[in-house]
C-alpha positions, -999 to +999 in steps of 0.1 A: +639-599-327+663-606-300+659-606-262+687-584-247+680-586-210+660-605-185+654-640-172+665-668-195+665-644-224+633-659-240+599-645-249+568-656-267+561-638-300+530-636-322+522-617-354+487-613-367+474-598-400+445-572-402+419-601-401+434-615-369+449-646-386+481-656-369+510-655-393+538-663-369+537-677-334+568-689-314+571-698-277+602-692-255+626-680-282+657-659-276+659-646-311+643-653-344+637-638-378+605-639-399+600-628-434+567-625-452+550-606-479+519-587-468+489-599-488+467-569-480+469-534-466+460-528-430+473-529-394+495-559-386+498-566-349+528-582-331+530-590-295+559-601-273+547-619-242+565-626-209+536-645-194+557-675-183+582-653-165+563-625-148+590-617-122+617-607-146+615-577-169+628-581-204+642-559-230+636-569-266+652-555-297+632-558-329+638-545-364+614-541-393+625-540-429+596-529-450+597-530-488+627-533-511+656-509-510+653-482-537+677-487-566+711-472-560+710-456-594+677-445-610+687-460-642+696-494-626+666-511-642+679-505-676+687-533-701+723-523-707+751-534-684+764-513-656+796-494-659+826-505-638+821-476-615+784-484-610+790-520-603+817-511-578+792-488-561+766-515-560+790-540-544+802-514-519+766-507-510+759-544-504+790-547-483+780-517-462+745-532-456+763-563-443+785-541-421+754-524-407+739-559-398+772-569-381+772-536-361+737-542-350+746-577-339+776-565-319+757-536-304+731-561-291+758-584-277+774-553-260+741-544-245+736-579-232+771-579-217+766-545-201+733-556-186+750-587-171+779-566-158+756-541-141+735-569-126+767-585-112+779-551-099+747-546-081+749-581-065+785-576-055+776-542-039+747-557-019+769-586-008+797-562+003+772-541+023+759-572+040+795-584+048+803-549+062+772-549+085+780-585+097+817-574+103+805-544+123+781-564+144+807-591+152+833-564+161+809-547+185+799-581+200+836-590+205+843-557+222+814-562+247+824-598+253+861-589+260+849-560+282+828-584+302+859-606+308+879-578+323+852-559+342+853-563+380+820-576+392+815-566+428+793-587+449+777-575+480+775-598+510+751-593+537+760-606+571+734-617+593+743-606+628+743-627+658 
C-alpha cells in the first residue's frame, strides 16, 4: 500500500485472518509491502485507519497479488529444457512485469504531485482573492479620504444680536 494524498502521508494498517488473529499491524506508515501465505480459507480483513489525523482525508493505493502467475507455456513444467524462443519469451514476460511495477510506481508519484499542485493552486487562488478584496477596500478608503481633504465644509455661525 501507499498513501497518495493527505496529511503527512501516513496511515495505520492492520490485517486479520478469518479467526481474528492479527497477521500484520503497522502504525503511521507511508508505504509498505507485506507478503504471506494464507493458512486457511476464509475472509481476511484489512483496515486502513486515519484515527490520529481526523482532519485530513487520505487516499490510499493498495494492490493484492493472489496466487502464483499461471505458467507462460502449458508445458513449462516439463523436464526438458526450454527452446531458445520459449526462454526469450519467459525473460520478456518477466521484464514486462517489472515494467508494470515501475509504471504503477510512477503513476502513484504522478498522482501525489498532481494532488500537491491542485492543493497549491487552491491556496494561491484563495490568497489572490483575499488580496483583491483588500486592494479594493484600501482603494475605496483612499478615495473617501482624499475626497474628505478637498471637500468644502461649510460652517454656520449664529450671531447673537444686541
